[in-house]
N, C-alpha and C positions, 0 to 999 in steps of 0.2 A: 443307205442302210439306216434303219430306225431302231428305236428302243426295243420294240418287240423282237426284232431280229437279234439284238444283243442278248436278250434272254435265251433265245434259241441256241445261239452259239455257246453261251455259258453252259446251258443244259447238256450240250454234247459231252461235256467233260465231268458231269456229275454222275452219281451212281444210278443211273437208269432204273428207277424203282419199279415195283411190279403192281402199280395201282391203276394204270390207265390202258387204253386199248388201241391196237392197230395203228400206232403212229399218230394219234390225235394229240395235239399239243395243248397243255393246260398251263395257264399262268398262275403259279402258286405264290407269287410274291417276287422278291428280288431275284431268286433263282428258280426258274420253272423246271418241272420234271417232264420228261417226254419219252415217247416210244417204249413204254414198258409192255407187260406181257399181253394179256388177251382181254377181251370183251367188256368189262364194266361200262366204259364210256359209250361204246357202240350200243350196247343193250339199253342203257339209260336214254340215249338219244332216240333210238327207235321206239322205245316205250312211250316217250313223250309225244312223238309223232302219232303213234297209234292212239294215244289218249285223245289227241286233238281230232283225228279223223274218224276214230271208232270204226274203221273199215278193215283193219288188218286182222286176219285170222291167225291162229297160232302157227300154222304152217307157213303163211306168208311172212310172218315175223321172223321165223327161223331162216327162211330163204334170204331175207334182207341182210341178216347177220352174215350168212355165208358169202353173199355177193358184195359185201361192203368194201369200198376202196375210197381213200380220201380224194377230194377234188384236186388237190395239188400233188397227186402221185406223179413222180418224175420218171418217165420212160427213158431207157438207155439202150443203145444198140450192143450187139455182141462184139467183144474185143476181137480184133483181127491180128493182133500181135501182142507179145509181152511188152509191157512198158512200166517203168518205175519213175515217179517224180515226187518231189517234196512240196508241201503246202504250208506256207507261213500263216499261222492263225492270228497274227497281230491285228488288232482291231482298234479303230478310233471312234469314240462315241460322238454322235452328231447333236446331242442335246444334254443339258444338265440332268444328272440323275439325282432325285430327291429322296429323302427319307420320309417317314410318316408325318413329320412335323413341317415338311416343306423346306428343310435345310439341304443344301447341296452336299451330296456325298462325293460325287465325282463330277467335275466340270466338263462342259462340252469341249472336245478336243483332247480329252484324256485318252492315252494310248496304252493298251495292255495286251498281253498274250495269255489267254486262259490256261495254257499249259505251264505257265509259271506258278499257278496256284493249285491246280488239280491235275491228276493223272488220268490219261485216257486208257485205262487198263483194259486188257482183253482185245480192244479194237472192234472193228465191224467188217462184215463181208456182205457185199451187195451182189445179188443175182437177179435174173429175170425168172420169176416163178412160172411163167408160161412155157419156158423152154425145158423139156424133160431132160435134155442133155446136161444142162447146167445144174438142175436139181440132182440128177444122178451123180454128177461130178462132186457136188457138195457132200453127198452122203459118204463118199469115199475119202474125203479129206480129214485131217485131224480136227478141223474146226467143227465137224458135225457133232462131236461128243464134248466139245468145249463150250459150255454155256456162258462163259465169260465173253466169248465172241458173239456180238449181236448180229443176227441175220436180218438183212433188210431186202425188200423186194422192190424192183423197178417195174414189175409187171406181175400179173397173176393175183391170186387171192390168199391172204394171210391165213384165213380160217382153214382152208384146204391143207396148207402145208403144216400148220400147227397140228392138225390131226394126223397127217402123214409122218411127220418128222418127230413128233412128240417133244417139241421144244418151242421156245418163244420165237415169234416171227413178227417183224415190224415192216412198215412201209417207208420207202425213200421219198422224201418230199422235195419240192423245188428248191426250198431254202438251203437244205443240207447239200443237195447235189451241186448247187451253184457255188456254195462256200468252199466245198472240198474239191471243186473243179473236176468232178466225176464226169467221164465222157464215154465209158464203156463198161460192160459187165462180162464176167465177174470182176469185181474190184475189192481188194483187201486193203483196209485202212488201219494202220498201226502207228503208235507214237515212236518217233525217233528224235530223242533229245527235246528241243523246244519247237519241233515241227511235226507234222503228220506226214507219213509216207503212204502214198497211194500206189498200189501195185495192180495194174490191169493184167489179167491172165487169159491167155489164149486157150480156149477149150474147144477142140475140134468137134464139129457136128458129127452125129452118128453116121457111120458109113464112109466118113472121109478121114484120110490120114495125111497130116501135114508133113512136108519134107523136113527132115531134121536139119 
């Protein structure tokens, strides 16, 4: 794991601000901000592309926004059972971290747990946006109206669900899925003391009834 990933991990526990788009990560210094609300970065990126090619019509531009997904979108299968486990977020940096003057702030080998410094308030819920059953299930949970819970997609399009659900929607990337050991969806991630608890939730497919 490298310094960039350290920024990503730290950003998981910072206040997920509302200035960037659809799960695109921006390095804003020592602590990066990530996965906030909707469009600006996507729009800026596509506008830059359009300016270079001068081939995109307004309609084509809108379609690109609607169909945007990050290259590192992490797909997950549907959960086949309920399961709960804890994830230790303790991390050891693999290089010296320097300040603007080149002085060492934290030496290589420094070990820390981000949860000792910031709170992962609200938590996050990961679903597959391509699965109507999971989307319908989400709308019936208390999380649907709790905007402190971040909704992440392991599939589907954020733009579509932002329009449908009238709330912020983000993408699950490989780095976060790997670090949180996510293996199935829906998955609810909340803080439990100095660890994160991942709860995989069995949501029966439409027309099927699981045995109690």
